[in-house]
C-alpha positions as CSV (number, residue, x, y, z in Angstrom):
1,M,139.7,142.3,106.4
2,Y,137.2,144.6,104.7
3,A,137.0,147.6,102.4
4,V,134.5,150.4,101.6
5,I,134.0,150.9,97.8
6,Q,131.9,153.3,95.8
7,T,130.0,152.3,92.8
8,G,126.7,153.4,91.2
9,G,126.6,156.5,93.5
10,K,126.5,154.3,96.6
11,Q,129.0,153.0,99.1
12,Y,129.3,149.4,100.1
13,K,131.3,147.7,102.9
14,V,132.7,144.5,101.3
15,A,134.7,141.5,102.5
16,P,136.2,138.6,100.5
17,G,133.6,135.9,99.7
18,Q,130.7,138.3,100.2
19,K,127.9,138.4,97.6
20,L,126.0,141.7,97.0
21,K,123.6,143.3,94.5
22,I,124.8,146.6,93.1
23,E,123.6,149.0,90.4
24,K,123.7,147.5,86.9
25,L,127.1,147.3,85.3
26,K,128.0,146.4,81.7
27,A,129.4,143.0,82.3
28,E,128.4,139.4,81.5
29,P,128.0,136.6,84.1
30,G,131.4,135.0,84.7
31,D,133.4,138.2,84.0
32,E,136.0,139.5,86.4
33,I,135.7,143.2,87.3
34,S,137.7,145.5,89.4
35,F,136.5,148.4,91.6
36,D,139.1,151.2,91.7
37,Q,137.2,153.7,93.9
38,V,138.2,152.3,97.3
39,L,137.5,154.7,100.2
40,L,138.8,152.6,103.1
41,I,140.7,149.4,103.7
42,A,140.7,147.9,107.2
43,N,142.5,144.9,108.7
44,E,142.0,143.7,112.3
45,D,143.8,146.6,114.1
46,Q,145.0,148.9,111.3
47,Y,143.3,150.7,108.5
48,Q,144.0,153.0,105.5
49,L,141.7,155.9,104.9
50,G,141.7,157.6,101.5
51,V,141.5,161.3,100.9
52,P,139.1,160.7,99.1
53,L,140.5,157.4,97.6
54,V,143.1,155.0,98.7
55,K,146.0,155.2,96.2
56,G,146.8,151.9,94.4
57,A,143.9,150.0,96.1
58,S,141.4,147.9,94.2
59,V,138.8,145.3,94.9
60,S,138.3,142.4,92.5
61,A,134.9,140.7,92.0
62,K,133.3,138.1,89.8
63,V,129.9,138.8,88.1
64,L,127.4,136.1,89.1
65,D,124.1,137.4,87.6
66,Q,122.2,140.2,85.9
67,G,118.6,140.7,87.0
68,R,115.9,142.9,88.2
69,H,114.5,143.5,91.7
70,K,110.9,143.1,92.8
71,K,108.4,145.5,91.5
72,I,107.8,148.7,93.5
73,K,104.3,150.1,93.1
74,I,103.8,153.9,93.0
75,I,100.3,155.1,93.7
76,K,99.1,158.7,93.3
77,F,95.7,159.6,94.6
78,K,93.7,162.8,95.2
79,R,90.5,162.5,97.1
80,R,87.3,163.9,95.7
81,A,89.1,164.8,92.4
82,H,88.6,161.5,90.5
83,Y,92.3,161.2,90.2
84,D,94.3,158.1,90.7
85,R,97.4,156.7,88.9
86,Q,99.3,153.5,89.4
87,Y,102.8,152.9,88.2
88,G,105.4,150.2,88.7
89,H,109.2,150.1,88.6
90,R,111.8,147.3,88.6
91,Q,115.4,148.4,89.2
92,S,118.1,146.4,87.3
93,F,121.0,145.0,89.3
94,T,124.3,143.1,88.9
95,E,125.1,140.4,91.5
96,V,128.8,140.1,92.3
97,E,131.0,138.1,94.6
98,I,134.0,139.8,96.1
99,T,137.1,137.7,95.4
100,G,139.9,139.9,96.8
101,I,141.1,143.2,98.2
102,K,144.5,144.6,97.1
């Protein structure tokens, strides 16, 4: 069994027991959260497709960690113009473990 949820402007295919890193949420490690924007629920041979959401469906998850990804380097350079800039960015994330699909 799996579901497709939408959070943080992205869509994720999730299954019970799966761990994934999503956009940062306001939750502490150990909290239980629920995703109500479920786009699809699929079992072995049958599925429910929402238009755009599946009514009454939710996916529950447990927050494992709050953190930041590896640094991404942004380099701007123009030849023969004595112009170069270097920036860095670290995106924040929330790591969750899917506990159930209803």
